[in-house]
N, CA, C and O atoms as a CHARMM CRD file, in Angstrom:
* protein
*
  348
    1    1 UNK  N      0.84100  -1.17400   0.00000 PROA 1      0.00000
    2    1 UNK  CA     0.00000   0.00000   0.00000 PROA 1      0.00000
    3    1 UNK  C      0.88900   1.24000   0.00000 PROA 1      0.00000
    4    1 UNK  O      1.89300   1.27900   0.71100 PROA 1      0.00000
    5    2 UNK  N      0.53800   2.23300  -0.77400 PROA 2      0.00000
    6    2 UNK  CA     1.21400   3.52000  -0.78900 PROA 2      0.00000
    7    2 UNK  C      0.20700   4.57700  -0.36800 PROA 2      0.00000
    8    2 UNK  O     -0.92900   4.59600  -0.84200 PROA 2      0.00000
    9    3 UNK  N      0.64100   5.46300   0.53300 PROA 3      0.00000
   10    3 UNK  CA    -0.25800   6.50700   1.00900 PROA 3      0.00000
   11    3 UNK  C      0.48300   7.82600   1.10300 PROA 3      0.00000
   12    3 UNK  O      1.66400   7.85700   1.44900 PROA 3      0.00000
   13    4 UNK  N     -0.20200   8.91000   0.79700 PROA 4      0.00000
   14    4 UNK  CA     0.35700  10.24500   0.98500 PROA 4      0.00000
   15    4 UNK  C     -0.70600  11.12700   1.61800 PROA 4      0.00000
   16    4 UNK  O     -1.89800  10.95100   1.36500 PROA 4      0.00000
   17    5 UNK  N     -0.28200  12.06400   2.42800 PROA 5      0.00000
   18    5 UNK  CA    -1.17500  13.04100   3.04500 PROA 5      0.00000
   19    5 UNK  C     -0.31600  14.03300   3.79900 PROA 5      0.00000
   20    5 UNK  O      0.90100  13.87000   3.88300 PROA 5      0.00000
   21    6 UNK  N     -0.94100  15.05900   4.34800 PROA 6      0.00000
   22    6 UNK  CA    -0.18200  16.00800   5.14700 PROA 6      0.00000
   23    6 UNK  C      0.21800  15.39700   6.47800 PROA 6      0.00000
   24    6 UNK  O      1.19600  15.82800   7.08800 PROA 6      0.00000
   25    7 UNK  N     -0.51400  14.41200   6.92900 PROA 7      0.00000
   26    7 UNK  CA    -0.18600  13.66100   8.14800 PROA 7      0.00000
   27    7 UNK  C     -0.32600  12.19200   7.80000 PROA 7      0.00000
   28    7 UNK  O     -1.40300  11.61900   7.96400 PROA 7      0.00000
   29    8 UNK  N      0.74800  11.56900   7.31900 PROA 8      0.00000
   30    8 UNK  CA     0.65100  10.18700   6.85000 PROA 8      0.00000
   31    8 UNK  C      0.19100   9.21100   7.92900 PROA 8      0.00000
   32    8 UNK  O      0.50300   9.36700   9.10900 PROA 8      0.00000
   33    9 UNK  N     -0.54900   8.21300   7.49800 PROA 9      0.00000
   34    9 UNK  CA    -0.95600   7.12300   8.37600 PROA 9      0.00000
   35    9 UNK  C      0.18500   6.12300   8.40100 PROA 9      0.00000
   36    9 UNK  O      0.41400   5.41200   7.42200 PROA 9      0.00000
   37   10 UNK  N      0.89700   6.06600   9.51000 PROA 10     0.00000
   38   10 UNK  CA     2.08000   5.22000   9.62000 PROA 10     0.00000
   39   10 UNK  C      1.77500   3.84800  10.20100 PROA 10     0.00000
   40   10 UNK  O      2.67100   3.01200  10.32500 PROA 10     0.00000
   41   11 UNK  N      0.53200   3.61300  10.55500 PROA 11     0.00000
   42   11 UNK  CA     0.14200   2.34100  11.15500 PROA 11     0.00000
   43   11 UNK  C      0.42500   1.19200  10.18200 PROA 11     0.00000
   44   11 UNK  O     -0.10500   1.16400   9.07100 PROA 11     0.00000
   45   12 UNK  N      1.25300   0.26300  10.60300 PROA 12     0.00000
   46   12 UNK  CA     1.56700  -0.90200   9.78100 PROA 12     0.00000
   47   12 UNK  C      2.62900  -0.66400   8.72500 PROA 12     0.00000
   48   12 UNK  O      2.87700  -1.54300   7.90000 PROA 12     0.00000
   49   13 UNK  N      3.26700   0.50800   8.72800 PROA 13     0.00000
   50   13 UNK  CA     4.28200   0.81000   7.71400 PROA 13     0.00000
   51   13 UNK  C      5.54100  -0.01900   7.94700 PROA 13     0.00000
   52   13 UNK  O      6.07200  -0.06200   9.05700 PROA 13     0.00000
   53   14 UNK  N      6.01000  -0.67100   6.89500 PROA 14     0.00000
   54   14 UNK  CA     7.27100  -1.40700   6.95800 PROA 14     0.00000
   55   14 UNK  C      8.43200  -0.51900   6.52100 PROA 14     0.00000
   56   14 UNK  O      9.51900  -0.56000   7.09600 PROA 14     0.00000
   57   15 UNK  N      8.17200   0.29000   5.48400 PROA 15     0.00000
   58   15 UNK  CA     9.18400   1.18800   4.93200 PROA 15     0.00000
   59   15 UNK  C      8.53400   2.54500   4.71100 PROA 15     0.00000
   60   15 UNK  O      7.44100   2.63500   4.15300 PROA 15     0.00000
   61   16 UNK  N      9.21200   3.59800   5.15000 PROA 16     0.00000
   62   16 UNK  CA     8.74300   4.95500   4.87900 PROA 16     0.00000
   63   16 UNK  C      9.89400   5.73800   4.26000 PROA 16     0.00000
   64   16 UNK  O     11.04800   5.59600   4.66600 PROA 16     0.00000
   65   17 UNK  N      9.56200   6.56800   3.26700 PROA 17     0.00000
   66   17 UNK  CA    10.57900   7.31700   2.54000 PROA 17     0.00000
   67   17 UNK  C     10.23100   8.79500   2.57600 PROA 17     0.00000
   68   17 UNK  O      9.11800   9.18800   2.22600 PROA 17     0.00000
   69   18 UNK  N     11.18100   9.60500   2.99800 PROA 18     0.00000
   70   18 UNK  CA    11.02300  11.04300   2.86500 PROA 18     0.00000
   71   18 UNK  C     11.48900  11.40800   1.46800 PROA 18     0.00000
   72   18 UNK  O     12.68800  11.42200   1.19300 PROA 18     0.00000
   73   19 UNK  N     10.54700  11.70300   0.58600 PROA 19     0.00000
   74   19 UNK  CA    10.86400  12.08900  -0.79100 PROA 19     0.00000
   75   19 UNK  C     10.61000  13.57900  -0.98700 PROA 19     0.00000
   76   19 UNK  O     10.26600  14.01800  -2.08400 PROA 19     0.00000
   77   20 UNK  N     10.78200  14.35300   0.08300 PROA 20     0.00000
   78   20 UNK  CA    10.61400  15.80100   0.04800 PROA 20     0.00000
   79   20 UNK  C     11.96400  16.45100   0.32800 PROA 20     0.00000
   80   20 UNK  O     12.90600  15.76300   0.72300 PROA 20     0.00000
   81   21 UNK  N     12.07600  17.77000   0.12900 PROA 21     0.00000
   82   21 UNK  CA    13.32600  18.44600   0.48600 PROA 21     0.00000
   83   21 UNK  C     13.45500  18.71800   1.98600 PROA 21     0.00000
   84   21 UNK  O     14.46100  19.27700   2.42400 PROA 21     0.00000
   85   22 UNK  N     12.45700  18.33300   2.77600 PROA 22     0.00000
   86   22 UNK  CA    12.54700  18.55600   4.21600 PROA 22     0.00000
   87   22 UNK  C     13.73100  17.79300   4.77900 PROA 22     0.00000
   88   22 UNK  O     13.84400  16.57800   4.61600 PROA 22     0.00000
   89   23 UNK  N     14.60100  18.52000   5.44000 PROA 23     0.00000
   90   23 UNK  CA    15.81400  17.93100   5.99100 PROA 23     0.00000
   91   23 UNK  C     17.06800  18.54500   5.39400 PROA 23     0.00000
   92   23 UNK  O     18.17000  18.32900   5.89900 PROA 23     0.00000
   93   24 UNK  N     16.90500  19.31300   4.31300 PROA 24     0.00000
   94   24 UNK  CA    18.06100  19.99100   3.73100 PROA 24     0.00000
   95   24 UNK  C     18.60600  21.06200   4.67100 PROA 24     0.00000
   96   24 UNK  O     19.81400  21.28800   4.72800 PROA 24     0.00000
   97   25 UNK  N     17.71700  21.71900   5.40500 PROA 25     0.00000
   98   25 UNK  CA    18.10900  22.77700   6.33600 PROA 25     0.00000
   99   25 UNK  C     17.88100  22.31600   7.77300 PROA 25     0.00000
  100   25 UNK  O     16.91700  21.60000   8.04100 PROA 25     0.00000
  101   26 UNK  N     18.74100  22.70800   8.69100 PROA 26     0.00000
  102   26 UNK  CA    18.62300  22.25700  10.08200 PROA 26     0.00000
  103   26 UNK  C     17.27500  22.57000  10.73000 PROA 26     0.00000
  104   26 UNK  O     16.82000  21.80100  11.57600 PROA 26     0.00000
  105   27 UNK  N     16.63000  23.66300  10.36500 PROA 27     0.00000
  106   27 UNK  CA    15.37200  24.05400  10.99500 PROA 27     0.00000
  107   27 UNK  C     14.11900  23.46500  10.36600 PROA 27     0.00000
  108   27 UNK  O     13.00700  23.76900  10.79900 PROA 27     0.00000
  109   28 UNK  N     14.28500  22.62300   9.34600 PROA 28     0.00000
  110   28 UNK  CA    13.11900  22.04300   8.66900 PROA 28     0.00000
  111   28 UNK  C     12.30900  21.17100   9.62100 PROA 28     0.00000
  112   28 UNK  O     12.87300  20.49300  10.48100 PROA 28     0.00000
  113   29 UNK  N     10.98100  21.18800   9.46700 PROA 29     0.00000
  114   29 UNK  CA    10.16100  20.26500  10.25500 PROA 29     0.00000
  115   29 UNK  C     10.33400  18.84300   9.73800 PROA 29     0.00000
  116   29 UNK  O     10.80800  18.63400   8.62100 PROA 29     0.00000
  117   30 UNK  N      9.95600  17.88900  10.53600 PROA 30     0.00000
  118   30 UNK  CA     9.99500  16.49400  10.10300 PROA 30     0.00000
  119   30 UNK  C      8.84200  16.22800   9.14400 PROA 30     0.00000
  120   30 UNK  O      7.76400  16.79600   9.32200 PROA 30     0.00000
  121   31 UNK  N      9.03100  15.38200   8.13400 PROA 31     0.00000
  122   31 UNK  CA     7.94500  15.06700   7.20000 PROA 31     0.00000
  123   31 UNK  C      6.87000  14.18700   7.83400 PROA 31     0.00000
  124   31 UNK  O      5.73400  14.15100   7.36100 PROA 31     0.00000
  125   32 UNK  N      7.22600  13.48800   8.89100 PROA 32     0.00000
  126   32 UNK  CA     6.28600  12.67200   9.66900 PROA 32     0.00000
  127   32 UNK  C      6.92100  12.44200  11.03200 PROA 32     0.00000
  128   32 UNK  O      8.09900  12.73200  11.23800 PROA 32     0.00000
  129   33 UNK  N      6.13400  11.92200  11.95000 PROA 33     0.00000
  130   33 UNK  CA     6.62000  11.71800  13.32000 PROA 33     0.00000
  131   33 UNK  C      7.14300  10.29100  13.48100 PROA 33     0.00000
  132   33 UNK  O      6.35100   9.35000  13.54300 PROA 33     0.00000
  133   34 UNK  N      8.45600  10.12000  13.55000 PROA 34     0.00000
  134   34 UNK  CA     9.03000   8.78300  13.60500 PROA 34     0.00000
  135   34 UNK  C      8.60800   7.97300  14.82400 PROA 34     0.00000
  136   34 UNK  O      8.62200   6.74300  14.78200 PROA 34     0.00000
  137   35 UNK  N      8.23600   8.63800  15.89600 PROA 35     0.00000
  138   35 UNK  CA     7.82300   7.88200  17.09200 PROA 35     0.00000
  139   35 UNK  C      6.49000   7.16100  16.89000 PROA 35     0.00000
  140   35 UNK  O      6.10800   6.32400  17.70800 PROA 35     0.00000
  141   36 UNK  N      5.77800   7.48300  15.80400 PROA 36     0.00000
  142   36 UNK  CA     4.51200   6.79900  15.50000 PROA 36     0.00000
  143   36 UNK  C      4.70500   5.55100  14.64000 PROA 36     0.00000
  144   36 UNK  O      3.74800   4.82200  14.38300 PROA 36     0.00000
  145   37 UNK  N      5.93700   5.30300  14.19500 PROA 37     0.00000
  146   37 UNK  CA     6.20600   4.13800  13.34300 PROA 37     0.00000
  147   37 UNK  C      6.16200   2.84500  14.15400 PROA 37     0.00000
  148   37 UNK  O      6.55000   2.82100  15.32200 PROA 37     0.00000
  149   38 UNK  N      5.68600   1.77600  13.52400 PROA 38     0.00000
  150   38 UNK  CA     5.74100   0.47100  14.18600 PROA 38     0.00000
  151   38 UNK  C      7.19400   0.03000  14.37000 PROA 38     0.00000
  152   38 UNK  O      8.07100   0.41500  13.59600 PROA 38     0.00000
  153   39 UNK  N      7.42800  -0.75200  15.36700 PROA 39     0.00000
  154   39 UNK  CA     8.75000  -1.29800  15.62200 PROA 39     0.00000
  155   39 UNK  C      9.23900  -2.06000  14.39400 PROA 39     0.00000
  156   39 UNK  O      8.47700  -2.79700  13.76800 PROA 39     0.00000
  157   40 UNK  N     10.51200  -1.87700  14.05300 PROA 40     0.00000
  158   40 UNK  CA    11.09700  -2.60500  12.92900 PROA 40     0.00000
  159   40 UNK  C     10.95500  -1.91700  11.58800 PROA 40     0.00000
  160   40 UNK  O     11.39500  -2.46400  10.57700 PROA 40     0.00000
  161   41 UNK  N     10.36000  -0.74000  11.54300 PROA 41     0.00000
  162   41 UNK  CA    10.22600  -0.01900  10.27500 PROA 41     0.00000
  163   41 UNK  C     11.58400   0.44900   9.77400 PROA 41     0.00000
  164   41 UNK  O     12.50300   0.68000  10.55900 PROA 41     0.00000
  165   42 UNK  N     11.69700   0.58500   8.45900 PROA 42     0.00000
  166   42 UNK  CA    12.88500   1.15000   7.82800 PROA 42     0.00000
  167   42 UNK  C     12.53300   2.56000   7.38500 PROA 42     0.00000
  168   42 UNK  O     11.48300   2.78600   6.78300 PROA 42     0.00000
  169   43 UNK  N     13.41700   3.51200   7.68800 PROA 43     0.00000
  170   43 UNK  CA    13.20300   4.90300   7.30100 PROA 43     0.00000
  171   43 UNK  C     14.28200   5.29800   6.30500 PROA 43     0.00000
  172   43 UNK  O     15.47300   5.19200   6.59400 PROA 43     0.00000
  173   44 UNK  N     13.86100   5.75500   5.13100 PROA 44     0.00000
  174   44 UNK  CA    14.79200   6.19000   4.08900 PROA 44     0.00000
  175   44 UNK  C     14.58100   7.66900   3.81800 PROA 44     0.00000
  176   44 UNK  O     13.48400   8.19800   3.99800 PROA 44     0.00000
  177   45 UNK  N     15.63800   8.32400   3.38600 PROA 45     0.00000
  178   45 UNK  CA    15.57700   9.74700   3.07900 PROA 45     0.00000
  179   45 UNK  C     16.28700   9.99100   1.76300 PROA 45     0.00000
  180   45 UNK  O     17.36900   9.44600   1.54400 PROA 45     0.00000
  181   46 UNK  N     15.70700  10.80100   0.87100 PROA 46     0.00000
  182   46 UNK  CA    16.37800  11.11100  -0.39000 PROA 46     0.00000
  183   46 UNK  C     17.39200  12.23500  -0.23200 PROA 46     0.00000
  184   46 UNK  O     18.22300  12.44400  -1.11600 PROA 46     0.00000
  185   47 UNK  N     17.33800  12.96100   0.87900 PROA 47     0.00000
  186   47 UNK  CA    18.26900  14.06100   1.12300 PROA 47     0.00000
  187   47 UNK  C     19.68000  13.48700   1.27500 PROA 47     0.00000
  188   47 UNK  O     19.90400  12.55900   2.05200 PROA 47     0.00000
  189   48 UNK  N     20.63500  14.05900   0.51400 PROA 48     0.00000
  190   48 UNK  CA    22.01200  13.57000   0.55700 PROA 48     0.00000
  191   48 UNK  C     22.91700  14.40600   1.44900 PROA 48     0.00000
  192   48 UNK  O     23.87000  13.88800   2.03000 PROA 48     0.00000
  193   49 UNK  N     22.62500  15.69200   1.56000 PROA 49     0.00000
  194   49 UNK  CA    23.40400  16.57900   2.42100 PROA 49     0.00000
  195   49 UNK  C     22.43200  17.36700   3.26400 PROA 49     0.00000
  196   49 UNK  O     21.62100  18.11500   2.71700 PROA 49     0.00000
  197   50 UNK  N     22.48000  17.23200   4.54000 PROA 50     0.00000
  198   50 UNK  CA    23.44800  16.47600   5.30600 PROA 50     0.00000
  199   50 UNK  C     23.20400  14.97000   5.17700 PROA 50     0.00000
  200   50 UNK  O     22.09000  14.53100   4.89400 PROA 50     0.00000
  201   51 UNK  N     24.26200  14.19200   5.38800 PROA 51     0.00000
  202   51 UNK  CA    24.13400  12.73300   5.28400 PROA 51     0.00000
  203   51 UNK  C     23.09800  12.21900   6.28100 PROA 51     0.00000
  204   51 UNK  O     22.20500  11.44800   5.92900 PROA 51     0.00000
  205   52 UNK  N     23.23300  12.65800   7.52000 PROA 52     0.00000
  206   52 UNK  CA    22.28500  12.22800   8.55400 PROA 52     0.00000
  207   52 UNK  C     21.33900  13.37300   8.86300 PROA 52     0.00000
  208   52 UNK  O     21.69600  14.32000   9.56300 PROA 52     0.00000
  209   53 UNK  N     20.13800  13.27700   8.33800 PROA 53     0.00000
  210   53 UNK  CA    19.12700  14.29400   8.59000 PROA 53     0.00000
  211   53 UNK  C     18.53400  14.09600   9.98500 PROA 53     0.00000
  212   53 UNK  O     18.72900  13.05600  10.61500 PROA 53     0.00000
  213   54 UNK  N     17.83000  15.08000  10.44000 PROA 54     0.00000
  214   54 UNK  CA    17.15000  14.97400  11.73900 PROA 54     0.00000
  215   54 UNK  C     16.20700  13.77800  11.74400 PROA 54     0.00000
  216   54 UNK  O     16.11200  13.06300  12.74200 PROA 54     0.00000
  217   55 UNK  N     15.50700  13.55900  10.62800 PROA 55     0.00000
  218   55 UNK  CA    14.58700  12.42300  10.53300 PROA 55     0.00000
  219   55 UNK  C     15.33500  11.10900  10.76000 PROA 55     0.00000
  220   55 UNK  O     14.90600  10.28100  11.56300 PROA 55     0.00000
  221   56 UNK  N     16.44400  10.91900  10.05900 PROA 56     0.00000
  222   56 UNK  CA    17.19600   9.67300  10.20800 PROA 56     0.00000
  223   56 UNK  C     17.78400   9.52800  11.60200 PROA 56     0.00000
  224   56 UNK  O     17.80900   8.43400  12.16700 PROA 56     0.00000
  225   57 UNK  N     18.25100  10.62700  12.14400 PROA 57     0.00000
  226   57 UNK  CA    18.82300  10.60200  13.49100 PROA 57     0.00000
  227   57 UNK  C     17.76500  10.19700  14.52300 PROA 57     0.00000
  228   57 UNK  O     18.01700   9.35300  15.38300 PROA 57     0.00000
  229   58 UNK  N     16.57600  10.81200  14.42500 PROA 58     0.00000
  230   58 UNK  CA    15.50800  10.48600  15.37900 PROA 58     0.00000
  231   58 UNK  C     15.00600   9.05800  15.17800 PROA 58     0.00000
  232   58 UNK  O     14.73900   8.35100  16.15000 PROA 58     0.00000
  233   59 UNK  N     14.87600   8.63300  13.93000 PROA 59     0.00000
  234   59 UNK  CA    14.41700   7.26900  13.66000 PROA 59     0.00000
  235   59 UNK  C     15.40900   6.25300  14.21600 PROA 59     0.00000
  236   59 UNK  O     15.00800   5.26600  14.83400 PROA 59     0.00000
  237   60 UNK  N     16.70100   6.49000  14.00000 PROA 60     0.00000
  238   60 UNK  CA    17.72400   5.57400  14.51000 PROA 60     0.00000
  239   60 UNK  C     17.70800   5.52800  16.03200 PROA 60     0.00000
  240   60 UNK  O     17.89100   4.46500  16.62400 PROA 60     0.00000
  241   61 UNK  N     17.49100   6.67900  16.66900 PROA 61     0.00000
  242   61 UNK  CA    17.46400   6.70500  18.13400 PROA 61     0.00000
  243   61 UNK  C     16.28500   5.91500  18.68800 PROA 61     0.00000
  244   61 UNK  O     16.30300   5.48700  19.84200 PROA 61     0.00000
  245   62 UNK  N     15.26600   5.72600  17.86400 PROA 62     0.00000
  246   62 UNK  CA    14.09400   4.93600  18.27200 PROA 62     0.00000
  247   62 UNK  C     14.25700   3.45600  17.91400 PROA 62     0.00000
  248   62 UNK  O     13.35900   2.65100  18.16500 PROA 62     0.00000
  249   63 UNK  N     15.39700   3.10300  17.33200 PROA 63     0.00000
  250   63 UNK  CA    15.66800   1.70400  17.01100 PROA 63     0.00000
  251   63 UNK  C     15.28800   1.28100  15.60200 PROA 63     0.00000
  252   63 UNK  O     15.35400   0.09600  15.27700 PROA 63     0.00000
  253   64 UNK  N     14.89100   2.22900  14.76000 PROA 64     0.00000
  254   64 UNK  CA    14.54600   1.89400  13.37500 PROA 64     0.00000
  255   64 UNK  C     15.81300   1.83100  12.52300 PROA 64     0.00000
  256   64 UNK  O     16.77800   2.55400  12.76900 PROA 64     0.00000
  257   65 UNK  N     15.79400   0.95900  11.52400 PROA 65     0.00000
  258   65 UNK  CA    16.88100   0.92800  10.55500 PROA 65     0.00000
  259   65 UNK  C     16.71100   2.13100   9.63000 PROA 65     0.00000
  260   65 UNK  O     15.58700   2.51700   9.30900 PROA 65     0.00000
  261   66 UNK  N     17.82300   2.72100   9.20600 PROA 66     0.00000
  262   66 UNK  CA    17.75700   3.90100   8.34400 PROA 66     0.00000
  263   66 UNK  C     18.53300   3.66600   7.06200 PROA 66     0.00000
  264   66 UNK  O     19.47500   2.87400   7.02100 PROA 66     0.00000
  265   67 UNK  N     18.12100   4.36600   6.01900 PROA 67     0.00000
  266   67 UNK  CA    18.74200   4.27100   4.69700 PROA 67     0.00000
  267   67 UNK  C     19.06800   5.69600   4.26500 PROA 67     0.00000
  268   67 UNK  O     18.17000   6.51800   4.07900 PROA 67     0.00000
  269   68 UNK  N     20.36200   5.98200   4.10700 PROA 68     0.00000
  270   68 UNK  CA    20.82500   7.33000   3.78400 PROA 68     0.00000
  271   68 UNK  C     20.63200   7.65800   2.30600 PROA 68     0.00000
  272   68 UNK  O     20.73300   6.77700   1.45300 PROA 68     0.00000
  273   69 UNK  N     20.35400   8.92400   2.00600 PROA 69     0.00000
  274   69 UNK  CA    20.08000   9.38100   0.65200 PROA 69     0.00000
  275   69 UNK  C     21.19900   9.10500  -0.33400 PROA 69     0.00000
  276   69 UNK  O     20.93400   8.78300  -1.49200 PROA 69     0.00000
  277   70 UNK  N     22.43300   9.22100   0.09700 PROA 70     0.00000
  278   70 UNK  CA    23.56000   9.01200  -0.81100 PROA 70     0.00000
  279   70 UNK  C     23.55300   7.59900  -1.38000 PROA 70     0.00000
  280   70 UNK  O     24.03000   7.38400  -2.49400 PROA 70     0.00000
  281   71 UNK  N     23.02900   6.64600  -0.64700 PROA 71     0.00000
  282   71 UNK  CA    22.97900   5.26100  -1.14200 PROA 71     0.00000
  283   71 UNK  C     22.03100   5.14300  -2.32700 PROA 71     0.00000
  284   71 UNK  O     22.22600   4.28100  -3.18400 PROA 71     0.00000
  285   72 UNK  N     21.00400   5.99800  -2.39500 PROA 72     0.00000
  286   72 UNK  CA    20.10900   5.97700  -3.55000 PROA 72     0.00000
  287   72 UNK  C     20.85300   6.46000  -4.78400 PROA 72     0.00000
  288   72 UNK  O     20.65300   5.93300  -5.87800 PROA 72     0.00000
  289   73 UNK  N     21.71100   7.46200  -4.61300 PROA 73     0.00000
  290   73 UNK  CA    22.50000   7.96900  -5.73100 PROA 73     0.00000
  291   73 UNK  C     23.47300   6.90200  -6.23100 PROA 73     0.00000
  292   73 UNK  O     23.66900   6.75700  -7.43700 PROA 73     0.00000
  293   74 UNK  N     24.07600   6.16300  -5.31600 PROA 74     0.00000
  294   74 UNK  CA    25.00100   5.10100  -5.69900 PROA 74     0.00000
  295   74 UNK  C     24.36700   4.15400  -6.72600 PROA 74     0.00000
  296   74 UNK  O     25.03600   3.71100  -7.66000 PROA 74     0.00000
  297   75 UNK  N     23.09800   3.85000  -6.55300 PROA 75     0.00000
  298   75 UNK  CA    22.40300   2.94300  -7.44800 PROA 75     0.00000
  299   75 UNK  C     22.00200   3.56800  -8.77200 PROA 75     0.00000
  300   75 UNK  O     21.54700   2.86800  -9.67600 PROA 75     0.00000
  301   76 UNK  N     22.17000   4.89700  -8.89900 PROA 76     0.00000
  302   76 UNK  CA    21.74800   5.59100 -10.11000 PROA 76     0.00000
  303   76 UNK  C     22.91100   6.07900 -10.97500 PROA 76     0.00000
  304   76 UNK  O     22.69600   6.49200 -12.11400 PROA 76     0.00000
  305   77 UNK  N     24.11800   6.03700 -10.46100 PROA 77     0.00000
  306   77 UNK  CA    25.26700   6.60200 -11.17000 PROA 77     0.00000
  307   77 UNK  C     25.44300   5.98800 -12.55600 PROA 77     0.00000
  308   77 UNK  O     25.66800   6.71900 -13.52000 PROA 77     0.00000
  309   78 UNK  N     25.34800   4.68300 -12.68000 PROA 78     0.00000
  310   78 UNK  CA    25.52600   4.03300 -13.98800 PROA 78     0.00000
  311   78 UNK  C     24.47700   4.53000 -14.98500 PROA 78     0.00000
  312   78 UNK  O     24.79200   4.74800 -16.15500 PROA 78     0.00000
  313   79 UNK  N     23.24300   4.71100 -14.53300 PROA 79     0.00000
  314   79 UNK  CA    22.18400   5.21100 -15.41900 PROA 79     0.00000
  315   79 UNK  C     22.45400   6.65300 -15.84000 PROA 79     0.00000
  316   79 UNK  O     22.24000   7.00300 -17.00100 PROA 79     0.00000
  317   80 UNK  N     22.91700   7.48800 -14.92400 PROA 80     0.00000
  318   80 UNK  CA    23.26900   8.87400 -15.26800 PROA 80     0.00000
  319   80 UNK  C     24.37900   8.89800 -16.31600 PROA 80     0.00000
  320   80 UNK  O     24.29700   9.62200 -17.30900 PROA 80     0.00000
  321   81 UNK  N     25.41100   8.10000 -16.08100 PROA 81     0.00000
  322   81 UNK  CA    26.54100   8.07300 -17.01300 PROA 81     0.00000
  323   81 UNK  C     26.07500   7.63400 -18.40200 PROA 81     0.00000
  324   81 UNK  O     26.47600   8.22600 -19.40400 PROA 81     0.00000
  325   82 UNK  N     25.24700   6.62200 -18.46600 PROA 82     0.00000
  326   82 UNK  CA    24.74600   6.12700 -19.75300 PROA 82     0.00000
  327   82 UNK  C     23.89500   7.19100 -20.43600 PROA 82     0.00000
  328   82 UNK  O     24.02000   7.39500 -21.64400 PROA 82     0.00000
  329   83 UNK  N     23.04300   7.86300 -19.69500 PROA 83     0.00000
  330   83 UNK  CA    22.15500   8.87400 -20.26300 PROA 83     0.00000
  331   83 UNK  C     22.95600  10.01800 -20.87500 PROA 83     0.00000
  332   83 UNK  O     22.62000  10.51400 -21.95100 PROA 83     0.00000
  333   84 UNK  N     24.01000  10.43100 -20.19200 PROA 84     0.00000
  334   84 UNK  CA    24.80000  11.55400 -20.67900 PROA 84     0.00000
  335   84 UNK  C     25.95700  11.11600 -21.57000 PROA 84     0.00000
  336   84 UNK  O     26.81400  11.92800 -21.91900 PROA 84     0.00000
  337   85 UNK  N     25.98700   9.83100 -21.94200 PROA 85     0.00000
  338   85 UNK  CA    27.00500   9.32600 -22.84700 PROA 85     0.00000
  339   85 UNK  C     28.39800   9.27600 -22.24100 PROA 85     0.00000
  340   85 UNK  O     29.39800   9.39700 -22.94800 PROA 85     0.00000
  341   86 UNK  N     28.45400   9.09900 -20.93600 PROA 86     0.00000
  342   86 UNK  CA    29.74400   9.07300 -20.23500 PROA 86     0.00000
  343   86 UNK  C     30.17800   7.66700 -19.86700 PROA 86     0.00000
  344   86 UNK  O     31.24200   7.49200 -19.27300 PROA 86     0.00000
  345   87 UNK  N     29.39500   6.67700 -20.19800 PROA 87     0.00000
  346   87 UNK  CA    29.76100   5.35100 -19.74900 PROA 87     0.00000
  347   87 UNK  C     29.52500   4.35600 -20.75700 PROA 87     0.00000
  348   87 UNK  O     29.78400   3.17400 -20.53100 PROA 87     0.00000
C-alpha cells in the first residue's frame, strides 16, 4: 500500500521514505513523526546533504533501521553516465 497526506498514516508501515526536500536545512520540520512508526520499520531519506538528517537521526534513536540518501544515488550513477554518454 502507498499513502500520501499532510499527516501520513504510519500504522503498519514497513518502509517509509522522505521524498521531500525537508531535511536539507537544520530548521526544517519532520515530514512525519518517527515515534509513530511500528517497531522494525525502515526509514529512508532522499536528502544527501546532510548525510544524517534529523529524521534519520531520530528514527535511529528509536531503534529503526535507516537508509541514507547518498545510497540511492550510488544505485543511479551508472544510469546517469549512460544517459549523458559518459559510460
